[in-house]
C-alpha positions in Angstrom: 232.9 99.2 74.1 234.2 102.7 74.6 235.0 102.8 70.9 231.6 101.5 70.1 229.9 104.2 72.2 231.5 106.8 70.0 229.6 105.5 67.0 226.5 107.4 66.1 223.1 105.7 66.0 223.0 106.3 62.3 226.3 104.5 61.7 225.3 101.5 63.9 221.8 101.2 62.3 223.3 101.6 58.8 225.8 98.8 59.4 222.9 96.5 60.5 220.6 97.4 57.6 223.3 97.2 54.9 225.1 94.2 56.1 225.2 91.5 53.3 223.9 88.9 55.9 221.0 91.1 57.1 217.4 90.4 56.1 217.0 94.1 55.7 219.1 94.1 52.6 216.0 93.2 50.6 214.3 96.5 51.5 214.0 99.3 49.0 216.1 102.4 49.5 213.1 104.4 50.9 212.2 101.5 53.2 215.8 101.3 54.5 215.7 105.1 55.1 212.5 104.8 57.1 213.9 101.9 59.1 217.1 103.7 59.9 215.2 106.8 61.0 213.1 104.8 63.5 215.6 102.3 64.9 216.8 102.6 68.5 220.3 101.5 69.6 221.2 100.2 73.0 224.6 99.3 74.6 224.9 96.4 77.0 227.9 95.6 79.2 228.9 92.0 79.7 226.4 90.3 82.0 223.6 92.8 81.5 220.1 91.6 80.6 218.8 92.6 77.2 215.3 91.3 78.0 213.9 89.0 80.7 211.6 86.0 80.7 208.0 87.1 81.3 208.5 90.6 79.8 206.5 91.9 76.8 208.7 92.3 73.7 209.6 95.9 72.9 210.2 95.3 69.2 212.3 93.3 66.8 215.8 93.2 68.3 218.8 92.8 66.0 222.3 92.1 67.5 224.7 94.6 65.9 227.8 93.7 67.8 228.7 91.2 70.6 227.5 87.8 71.7 224.3 86.9 73.5 223.0 83.8 75.3 219.3 83.1 75.4 218.2 80.9 78.3 215.3 79.7 80.4 215.4 79.4 84.1 214.5 75.9 85.3 214.0 74.1 88.6 216.1 75.5 91.4 217.1 78.6 89.3 219.3 76.5 87.0 219.7 77.9 83.6 219.2 76.0 80.3 220.8 77.9 77.4 218.5 77.4 74.4 220.3 79.5 71.8 223.4 81.7 71.2 223.2 84.8 69.1 225.8 86.5 67.0 225.6 89.6 64.7 223.5 90.2 62.6 221.0 87.8 64.2 217.6 88.5 65.8 216.7 87.7 69.4 213.3 87.5 71.0 211.3 87.7 67.8 209.3 84.5 68.3 207.5 86.1 71.2 207.1 89.3 69.3 205.3 87.8 66.3 203.3 85.5 68.5 202.3 88.5 70.5 203.2 86.8 73.7 205.6 87.5 76.6 209.1 86.4 76.4 209.6 82.7 77.4 213.3 83.1 77.9 215.9 85.7 78.9 218.8 87.2 76.9 222.1 88.3 78.5 225.2 89.8 76.9 228.2 87.4 77.3 230.4 90.2 76.1 229.9 94.0 75.5 227.1 94.2 72.9 225.0 96.6 70.8 221.4 96.0 69.8 219.2 97.8 67.3 215.4 97.6 67.9 212.6 98.2 65.4 209.1 98.8 66.8 206.4 96.1 66.2 204.2 98.5 64.2 207.0 99.4 61.8 208.2 95.9 61.2 204.6 94.8 60.5 204.2 97.7 58.0 207.4 96.6 56.2 206.4 92.9 56.2 203.1 93.8 54.6 204.7 96.0 51.9 207.7 93.8 51.2 207.1 90.1 50.4 210.8 89.4 50.2 211.4 90.6 53.7 208.5 88.5 54.9 210.0 85.4 53.2 213.4 86.1 54.8 211.8 86.3 58.3 209.9 83.1 57.7 213.0 81.4 56.6 214.9 82.6 59.7 212.1 81.4 62.0 212.0 78.0 60.2 215.8 77.6 60.6 215.5 78.3 64.3 212.7 75.8 64.7 214.7 73.2 63.0 217.7 73.9 65.3 215.5 73.7 68.3 214.1 70.4 67.3 217.6 68.9 66.7 218.7 70.3 70.1 215.8 68.7 71.9 216.9 65.3 70.5 220.5 65.9 71.4 219.8 67.0 75.0 217.5 64.1 75.7 219.1 61.2 73.9 222.8 61.7 73.8 225.2 60.8 76.7 227.3 63.5 78.4 230.3 63.1 76.0 228.1 63.5 73.0 226.2 66.5 74.4 229.4 68.3 75.3 231.0 67.5 71.9 228.0 68.8 70.0 228.0 72.0 72.1 231.6 72.7 71.3 230.9 72.1 67.6 227.8 74.4 67.8 229.9 77.2 69.4 232.5 76.7 66.6 229.8 76.8 63.9 228.2 79.9 65.5 231.2 82.0 66.3 234.1 80.5 64.3 237.7 80.3 65.1 240.4 82.8 66.2 243.2 83.5 63.7 244.9 80.2 64.7 241.9 78.3 63.1 241.6 76.2 66.2 240.5 78.3 69.2 236.7 78.8 69.4 236.0 82.5 69.2 233.8 82.7 72.3 234.9 82.3 76.0 232.2 80.8 78.1 232.3 79.9 81.8 232.2 76.2 82.7 228.7 76.9 84.1 227.5 78.3 80.7 229.0 75.3 78.9 227.2 73.0 81.3 223.9 74.9 80.8 224.3 74.7 77.1 224.9 71.0 77.3 222.2 70.1 79.9 224.6 68.8 82.5 226.0 69.8 85.9 229.0 72.1 86.0 231.0 69.4 87.7 230.3 67.0 84.8 231.2 69.6 82.2 234.5 70.2 84.0 235.3 66.5 84.1 234.3 65.9 80.5 236.3 68.8 79.2 239.3 67.5 81.2 238.8 64.1 79.6 238.6 65.5 76.1 241.9 67.4 76.9 243.6 64.3 78.2 242.6 62.4 75.0 244.1 65.2 72.8 240.7 66.2 71.3 240.9 69.7 72.7 243.3 72.0 74.6 242.1 74.3 77.4 243.6 77.6 78.5 241.3 79.2 81.0 238.1 79.9 79.1 239.8 79.4 75.8 239.0 76.1 74.1 241.1 74.9 71.2 239.9 72.0 69.0 242.9 69.8 68.2 241.1 66.9 66.6 238.0 68.0 64.6 237.3 64.6 63.2 237.3 62.8 66.5 235.2 65.6 68.2 232.6 65.2 65.4 232.7 61.4 65.8 232.0 61.7 69.6 229.1 64.1 68.8 227.5 61.7 66.3 228.0 58.6 68.4 226.4 60.4 71.4 
């Protein structure tokens, strides 16, 4: 993060706005310039809260660098991870557009940088640029579809199916390391359990079972997928 902190706000915001995967790519040059001039950048160390459940959204937050987990606190303080974010994704925007308080919290799982746009400015851009509005609607719709699928997964699948799907979800979200097998995110066993709606002890046992079956290999927090076909089959069978 030291290297990241040397970056200027203008450079960070420019990277977010002009990224080919960014919804802001559809803005006109003058709209991009206005956006860049009014964005604020924040740096978060691993484990720091970006926002908390119950707080009022401060604006549209875009993840520039890093990885973030979004979770709700359940009975007894147990976390349920509802989503994982990667660059150049938005976080907390459902509450922002609904004009409600956040119903979940967001924490950096590695050093991260966010860029925030005020609510007033994003509304102005949405009203003047129909293509941006369509991109935001599409993004919200995609997230809604994912949430619906996850609800079915976490309530109907058995432990093996839930854990297998979580590993595939992490692979699809963050990709692989250069070896094309190691998932490019390193979660604690507790986080993997919270993502899969199970106890930490069950997550540890199931990961060990997958490893003994040759489906995955484990090295600390690193998880390597050895048999993609079988992992996908376990996920589908539930």
